[in-house]
C-alpha positions in Angstrom: 109.9 139.8 136.3 110.7 138.5 133.1 108.7 141.2 131.1 111.3 143.2 132.7 114.0 142.1 131.1 113.1 143.9 127.7 113.2 147.2 130.2 116.6 148.4 128.9 118.8 146.6 126.3 121.8 148.4 127.0 121.6 147.1 131.0 124.8 144.6 132.0 123.2 141.4 134.0 126.0 141.9 136.6 125.0 143.2 139.8 128.2 141.7 141.8 129.3 145.6 142.2 128.6 149.2 141.0 132.3 149.3 139.4 132.2 150.1 135.6 131.2 147.4 133.3 133.7 145.4 131.2 133.2 144.0 128.0 133.1 140.6 129.6 129.8 141.3 131.4 126.9 139.4 129.5 124.4 141.3 128.3 121.1 141.1 130.2 118.8 139.3 128.2 121.8 136.7 127.5 122.6 136.4 131.6 119.0 135.5 132.0 117.8 133.6 129.0 120.8 131.6 127.8 120.6 128.9 130.2 116.2 129.0 129.7 114.8 125.6 129.7 116.9 124.0 132.4 114.4 125.2 134.9 110.7 124.9 135.5 108.3 127.3 133.2 111.3 128.1 130.2 113.8 129.4 133.2 117.3 128.6 134.0 120.2 130.2 136.2 121.9 133.1 135.6 124.8 133.1 133.3 128.2 135.3 134.5 130.3 134.1 131.8 131.4 131.6 129.0 134.1 130.7 127.0 131.9 129.0 124.5 132.1 130.2 120.9 128.4 129.6 120.1 126.2 132.5 119.3 123.2 134.0 122.1 120.0 134.7 119.8 118.0 137.1 121.6 114.4 136.4 121.5 112.9 139.9 120.0 110.3 140.2 123.2 108.8 138.3 125.7 106.4 136.6 123.6 109.0 135.1 121.6 109.8 131.7 121.2 112.7 131.0 123.5 115.8 128.4 122.5 115.5 125.9 125.2 118.4 124.2 127.0 118.6 121.0 128.1 121.8 119.6 130.7 123.3 116.2 129.7 125.8 114.0 131.0 129.6 113.9 129.3 129.9 111.2 127.5 132.0 108.6 129.7 134.6 107.7 127.3 135.9 111.2 128.0 139.5 111.3 129.0 141.3 114.8 130.1 144.5 113.0 129.7 147.4 110.4 130.1 146.9 109.7 134.3 144.7 112.4 134.8 140.8 112.2 136.2 138.2 114.5 136.4 138.7 114.5 140.3 142.2 116.1 139.4 140.9 118.6 137.4 138.1 119.5 139.7 140.2 119.9 142.6 143.1 122.2 140.8 139.9 124.2 139.3 138.7 124.7 143.2 142.0 125.6 144.0 142.2 128.3 141.6 138.8 129.7 142.2 140.0 130.3 145.7 143.0 131.9 144.6 141.2 134.6 143.3 138.5 134.3 146.4 135.3 133.7 144.3 132.5 132.3 146.2 132.3 129.0 144.7 129.5 127.2 145.5 129.6 123.9 143.1 132.1 122.6 140.5 130.2 120.2 137.8 131.1 118.6 134.5 128.6 118.2 131.9 127.5 119.3 128.6 124.1 121.0 127.3 121.9 120.7 124.0 119.3 122.5 122.1 117.2 122.6 118.9 118.2 125.2 116.6 115.1 125.6 114.5 115.4 125.6 110.4 114.6 128.7 108.6 111.6 128.3 106.9 111.7 127.4 102.7 109.4 125.8 100.4 110.2 122.3 99.2 111.1 121.5 95.9 108.9 118.5 94.0 110.3 115.2 94.3 110.0 112.5 91.6 108.6 108.9 92.0 108.9 106.3 90.3 105.3 105.1 88.9 106.4 101.3 88.7 107.9 101.3 92.3 105.2 103.1 93.6 102.7 100.3 91.7 104.8 98.1 92.9 104.8 98.8 96.7 100.8 99.2 96.4 100.7 95.0 95.4 102.6 94.2 98.2 100.7 92.6 101.0 102.1 94.3 104.8 102.0 93.0 107.8 102.3 95.8 110.7 105.1 93.3 112.2 107.2 93.3 109.4 107.7 96.9 109.3 110.7 98.3 111.3 109.9 100.4 114.6 109.9 104.4 113.0 112.1 106.6 115.1 111.0 110.1 115.8 112.6 112.8 114.1 113.2 116.4 115.8 112.3 119.6 113.6 115.6 121.1 113.3 119.5 120.5 113.8 120.4 119.3 117.5 123.2 121.1 119.2 125.6 119.5 121.5 128.2 121.9 123.6 131.5 120.8 124.4 132.0 119.0 127.9 131.9 122.4 130.1 133.3 123.0 133.6 129.8 124.5 134.9 130.8 126.4 137.6 128.4 128.2 140.6 129.1 131.2 142.5 127.0 132.8 145.2 124.8 135.1 143.4 125.9 138.9 143.2 129.4 138.2 143.9 131.2 137.9 140.5 131.3 140.3 137.5 131.9 138.9 134.3 135.6 140.8 134.0 137.0 138.7 137.5 135.1 135.7 136.0 137.0 136.0 132.8 140.1 136.3 134.5 139.4 133.6 136.0 138.9 131.5 133.0 142.4 132.4 131.6 144.0 130.9 134.9 142.0 127.4 134.6 142.2 127.5 130.7 146.3 127.8 131.3 146.3 124.6 133.7 144.2 122.8 130.9 146.4 123.5 128.4 149.1 122.6 130.4 147.7 119.2 130.4 146.7 119.5 126.4 143.6 119.3 127.1 141.5 120.6 124.3 137.7 121.5 123.5 136.7 122.1 127.1 134.5 125.3 128.1 134.4 127.1 131.2 131.3 128.9 132.2 130.2 130.9 135.2 126.4 131.2 136.7 124.7 132.2 140.3 123.4 128.5 141.8 123.8 127.3 145.5 123.3 123.9 146.5 119.8 123.3 148.5 119.2 120.6 150.9 115.8 118.7 149.4 113.8 119.6 152.8 110.6 120.3 152.8 100.0 103.2 166.5 96.7 104.2 164.8 95.7 102.2 161.6 98.3 100.7 159.8 99.8 101.5 156.1 97.8 99.9 153.4 99.1 97.8 150.4 100.2 99.3 147.2 96.8 99.5 145.1 97.5 96.8 141.4 98.0 98.6 138.4 94.2 99.8 137.1 92.9 99.9 140.8 90.2 102.4 142.0 92.9 104.0 144.6 96.1 103.2 142.3 96.2 107.5 142.2 96.3 108.2 145.8 97.4 105.1 148.3 101.2 105.8 147.8 101.1 108.4 151.1 99.6 106.0 152.9 101.0 102.4 151.6 103.9 100.2 152.2 105.9 100.7 149.5 109.0 103.4 149.6 108.9 106.8 149.4 106.5 107.8 152.0 106.3 111.2 152.7 107.8 112.1 156.8 108.3 114.7 158.7 109.1 115.0 162.4 106.0 115.3 164.7 107.7 118.6 165.9 109.1 119.9 162.9 107.9 121.6 159.8 110.5 119.9 157.2 109.3 117.4 154.9 111.0 114.4 153.6 110.8 111.2 152.1 111.3 107.7 153.9 114.4 105.8 152.4 114.9 102.0 151.6 113.6 99.5 154.8 116.1 97.1 156.8 116.0 94.7 159.6 117.7 93.8 162.7 116.4 90.5 164.1 112.7 91.2 164.8 113.3 94.6 164.6 112.3 96.9 161.6 113.8 100.4 160.7 113.8 102.7 157.3 117.0 105.1 156.5 116.4 108.9 155.7 118.7 112.3 155.8 119.2 113.9 159.0 118.2 117.2 157.6 114.5 116.2 156.8 114.1 115.7 160.6 116.4 118.0 162.6 116.8 121.5 162.5 119.6 122.5 160.6 120.4 125.6 162.5 120.2 123.4 165.9 123.0 121.3 167.8 124.8 119.0 165.1 125.6 116.1 167.8 125.3 112.4 167.3 122.0 111.7 168.5 121.1 108.0 170.3 117.4 107.1 171.4 117.7 106.2 174.9 114.8 104.7 176.6 114.6 107.3 179.5 114.2 110.1 177.0 111.2 111.7 175.2 110.8 110.0 171.4 111.4 112.2 168.6 108.4 110.5 166.7 108.1 110.2 163.0 105.1 110.8 160.8 103.7 110.3 157.8 102.9 113.8 156.3 102.5 117.1 158.0 99.9 119.3 158.5 100.3 120.9 155.4 100.8 117.7 153.5 98.0 115.9 154.8 95.5 118.2 154.0 96.9 118.6 150.5 96.7 115.0 150.5 92.5 115.0 151.2 92.3 118.2 148.9 94.3 115.7 146.0 91.6 112.7 146.8 88.7 115.5 146.4 90.1 116.4 142.9 91.0 113.3 141.7 86.6 112.6 142.5 85.6 115.6 140.7 87.7 114.3 137.5 85.8 111.4 137.5 82.8 112.8 138.1 82.6 115.0 135.6 84.3 111.8 133.2 80.7 110.0 134.4 78.6 113.0 133.3 80.1 113.1 129.8 79.9 109.3 129.5 76.0 109.5 130.3 75.7 112.3 127.7 77.3 110.2 125.0 75.5 107.0 126.0 72.2 108.9 126.0 73.2 110.6 122.0 74.0 106.8 120.7 70.9 105.1 122.3 69.2 107.6 120.5 71.3 106.7 117.3 70.3 102.5 117.9 66.9 103.6 118.1 66.6 105.7 115.4 68.7 102.8 112.9 71.5 105.5 112.0 74.7 103.6 111.8 73.4 100.8 114.1 76.5 98.0 114.0 78.7 101.0 115.2 76.4 103.2 117.1 75.9 100.0 119.0 79.6 99.3 119.6 79.9 102.7 121.1 76.8 102.4 123.5 78.4 99.5 124.8 81.6 100.7 125.2 80.4 103.8 127.1 78.0 101.7 129.4 81.0 99.6 130.8 83.4 102.5 131.3 80.4 104.0 133.2 80.3 101.4 135.3 83.7 101.1 135.9 84.3 104.7 136.7 80.7 104.8 139.1 82.8 102.1 141.1 86.2 104.5 141.3 84.0 107.2 142.5 82.7 104.9 145.5 85.4 103.3 146.2 87.3 106.7 146.6 84.9 108.3 148.7 85.1 105.1 150.9 88.5 105.8 151.0 88.7 109.6 151.7 86.1 108.9 154.6 88.3 106.3 156.1 91.6 108.5 155.9 89.9 111.6 157.0 88.7 109.9 159.8 91.4 107.5 161.0 94.4 109.6 160.1 93.3 113.5 160.1 95.1 113.0 163.9 99.0 113.8 164.1 98.9 110.8 166.7 97.9 108.5 164.1 100.1 109.6 161.6 103.0 108.3 163.7 105.2 105.7 162.0 108.0 105.4 164.4 111.0 107.4 166.2 114.4 108.4 165.4 116.9 105.8 166.6 120.1 107.4 165.3 121.4 110.3 163.6 125.2 110.9 163.5 126.5 114.3 162.8 125.9 116.2 159.7 129.2 116.2 158.1 130.5 117.0 154.7 133.7 116.5 153.4 133.9 113.1 155.2 137.0 111.0 154.9 138.0 108.7 153.0 135.8 109.8 150.2 134.8 113.4 150.9 131.2 113.0 150.8 128.3 114.5 152.8 126.7 112.3 156.1 123.9 113.3 155.9 121.7 110.0 157.7 119.2 109.2 160.4 117.8 105.8 160.8 114.1 105.6 162.5 112.8 102.5 164.4 109.5 101.6 162.7 106.6 100.7 164.6 105.8 97.2 162.5 101.9 97.1 163.4 102.2 99.9 161.3 103.7 98.2 158.7 102.1 94.7 158.7 100.7 95.1 154.8 104.5 94.8 153.7 105.1 93.3 151.1 108.4 91.6 149.2 110.2 88.4 147.9 112.8 86.1 148.5 116.2 87.7 148.6 114.8 91.2 147.9 113.9 94.1 150.0 110.5 95.9 149.6 109.2 97.2 145.9 109.6 100.6 144.8 105.8 101.3 143.2 106.1 102.2 139.8 105.3 104.8 137.9 102.6 106.9 140.0 99.7 108.8 139.0 101.9 111.4 137.6 103.3 109.6 134.6 102.0 106.7 132.6 103.2 103.4 132.3 104.5 104.0 128.6 105.7 107.6 129.5 108.2 105.6 132.1 108.8 103.0 129.6 110.0 105.6 127.0 112.1 107.8 129.4 114.5 104.5 129.9 114.4 102.9 126.2 114.7 106.2 124.6 117.8 106.6 122.2 118.9 102.9 123.6 120.2 100.9 120.9 119.5 97.6 122.4 116.7 97.3 124.9 117.9 97.4 128.5 117.5 94.8 130.8 115.0 96.8 132.3 111.5 95.0 132.4 108.5 97.0 133.7 106.8 95.0 136.6 103.7 93.4 135.8 102.2 94.5 139.1 103.7 98.2 138.9 106.1 97.6 141.8 110.1 97.5 140.9 111.6 94.8 143.2 115.2 96.5 144.9 118.4 94.0 145.1 121.7 94.6 145.0 124.0 97.8 145.4 126.3 98.9 142.8 129.4 100.2 143.7 132.0 102.8 142.8 133.5 101.1 139.9 130.2 100.3 138.8 128.6 103.9 138.9 131.5 104.9 136.7 131.2 102.3 134.2 127.5 102.1 132.9 126.8 99.4 130.7 123.8 100.6 128.3 124.6 102.4 125.0 122.9 105.4 123.4 122.1 105.4 119.9 125.1 108.1 119.8 127.7 105.2 120.8 127.9 106.8 124.6 127.7 104.8 127.6 124.1 105.8 130.0 122.6 104.6 133.2 119.3 105.9 133.8 118.1 105.6 137.4 115.0 106.3 139.0 113.5 107.4 142.2 110.5 107.9 143.8 110.1 111.2 146.1 107.1 113.5 147.9 107.4 116.1 145.7 108.4 115.0 142.5 107.0 111.5 142.8 108.5 109.4 140.0 111.4 110.8 137.7 114.0 109.2 135.4 117.6 110.8 135.2 121.2 110.2 134.0 123.5 109.4 136.4 127.2 110.7 135.5 130.6 109.4 136.8 132.2 112.8 136.9 131.0 113.6 140.8 130.3 117.4 141.8 132.3 120.0 144.2 130.1 121.4 146.6 130.5 124.3 148.9 128.1 125.3 151.8 128.5 129.1 153.1 127.5 129.8 157.1 128.4 132.0 159.2 130.7 129.4 161.3 132.5 128.5 158.1 132.1 126.8 155.1 131.1 123.0 154.5 132.8 121.3 151.1 131.9 118.0 150.2 132.0 115.5 146.7 128.7 114.5 145.7 127.4 111.8 142.9 125.4 113.9 140.2 122.2 112.9 138.4 121.1 115.2 135.6 117.2 115.4 134.2 116.1 113.1 131.9 117.4 115.2 128.1 113.7 114.5 127.1 111.7 115.6 130.2 111.1 119.1 130.6 110.6 118.5 134.4 113.3 118.2 137.0 115.0 115.0 138.7 113.8 116.6 142.2 112.9 119.3 144.1 112.8 120.2 148.2 111.0 117.6 149.8 112.4 114.6 147.9 115.4 114.4 150.0 115.7 111.2 151.6 114.7 109.5 148.4 116.2 106.1 147.3 117.8 106.5 143.8 118.1 103.1 142.3 119.0 101.6 138.7 116.3 100.6 136.1 117.0 96.8 137.6 116.2 97.8 141.4 120.0 98.2 142.4 120.3 100.6 145.0 122.4 103.7 144.2 122.6 106.9 146.1 120.4 108.6 149.0 119.1 112.2 147.5 120.9 114.9 149.9 119.8 117.9 147.8 120.4 119.7 144.4 121.7 122.9 142.7 119.2 125.8 142.1 118.6 129.6 141.8 115.9 130.4 144.4 113.4 127.7 142.8 112.2 124.4 144.3 113.2 122.3 141.4 117.3 121.6 140.8 118.9 121.8 137.8 121.2 118.8 139.4 120.4 116.6 141.9 123.0 115.4 144.3 123.4 112.0 145.8 125.4 110.0 148.7 126.6 106.7 147.0 124.3 104.0 149.0 127.3 101.7 149.6 128.9 104.3 152.0 125.4 105.0 153.3 125.1 101.3 154.1 128.3 100.8 155.6 127.7 103.6 158.4 124.2 102.2 158.9 126.1 98.3 159.1 128.6 99.8 162.0 125.8 101.1 164.0 123.7 98.4 163.7 125.5 95.1 163.3 123.3 92.1 161.8 121.3 94.7 159.8 120.0 93.6 156.4 118.3 95.0 153.5 116.5 92.0 152.1 113.3 90.0 153.8 113.9 86.3 153.5 110.8 85.4 155.2 108.2 88.3 155.7 105.2 86.5 157.1 107.6 85.2 159.6 109.1 88.4 160.2 105.5 89.9 160.6 104.2 87.5 162.6 104.3 89.2 166.0 102.2 92.0 164.4 99.9 90.0 161.9 
């Protein structure tokens, strides 16, 4: 528990060994609170050692304010040295860590930021020119002529140097060994004349983000009664899926077609046991099908509960509206502020009518879902057609190969939607995020609004695949003059999230009894203005897209310290994933040029 941090101020953080503590072991409070804010509820990974010179100020007690840190991308303009790339530096760092037998799990290249709260003080009186004030009061002011006011933070925002952020297995590294290791890395950086780069060690591991009946429904329109609950049973991307005979929960990725057959892509580890065989799987007509369904039993139960909770919220809202209507009707009858009271009365009566309609619609929807979807067989949407062996460090790019192709039953998808030369849209933003918040996260701190335009129907149409060069060279510019690329995803667990794609790929190592597995991953950081995480367990298989709807990556996992939330989300470039799929499925197409014709045999 966090209160235990104050049980002994002299205690050290390191439990890697019982050896005597050294001056390089981080004090317990700093170890557990330095990265506070990188995980939900103000938590963060455990710090082992760092070379940065910022001073950590420990809170005075468990209830005191904690400085909350956020992780941000290193500017794409950062240069290591002439003809030296991050790939070269990262691989050398891994080699140096291996020489010291450090149980490294991740090597990332990031920055951190936090807000330094100013000391309270009294303000001095400021003199105003009375003539200027009078002149301004006489001027006619038009709202549209007033420049947009930028929000102001209370305090000074601090950004760290770019940091080589190394993760190790828990309880395997002391501050002393980490210090010696950092000297080796620092000597290597000095040999390349690379300055202003910090080195830090924390405890963290890579974790995969696991977790013929009625047809799936069309997405609800914005403002519709079912908008907040329909996505789990609609044809928009990111359906929550599970194997018929496995407990893992994942997310369905993008659809594609071959001739008149419909398929979808997800990750293998959401449907195959990680401790099972890792042979290539191809479905044969004579063998039983590995069926895939929408929502496993726990997820379906929670889905029903969420609909009832939504109905309950609306019922409470209706009760509140009825009380307000009674109050303002009485004011109108008594002649109290009649014009304003009548306006309020009309407003609340109209809102009550809309609320009642939503309650009735949701009740009918709940009954229909419980009646027609409760049986697992009625939630089956297809079966696994192909899944190559799970592989890491696969040549030539050293990416993770975690791919699974599902053949879908077309009759379940007869409400499928799409536009000419575009694939099925992605439903945005979902009930968990308002349209206003989604827009603010995408436009935040960008001097010129990007090309992203919020779709009127809440469905982001997808098209195009970002290649490696485009990933490495984003086009949007922040107010600080840094190039950024915002990305979106919609997953089973965290729904719609906005993150920042960095061009500095991460090294990942997983430890198994049979040996280690290493790979390179695209890194997506949480949005620095959103306290939530970009992904959690259960989001694996989600398609990560640009704000323009371009395919970016397939979400495979993230780094964490035993919680469901990921400090950094990892994915495999979709360009490479699609090459694998096309090699197995010649003639595969991501786009549906004529949906009515494609669905004619099931409509």
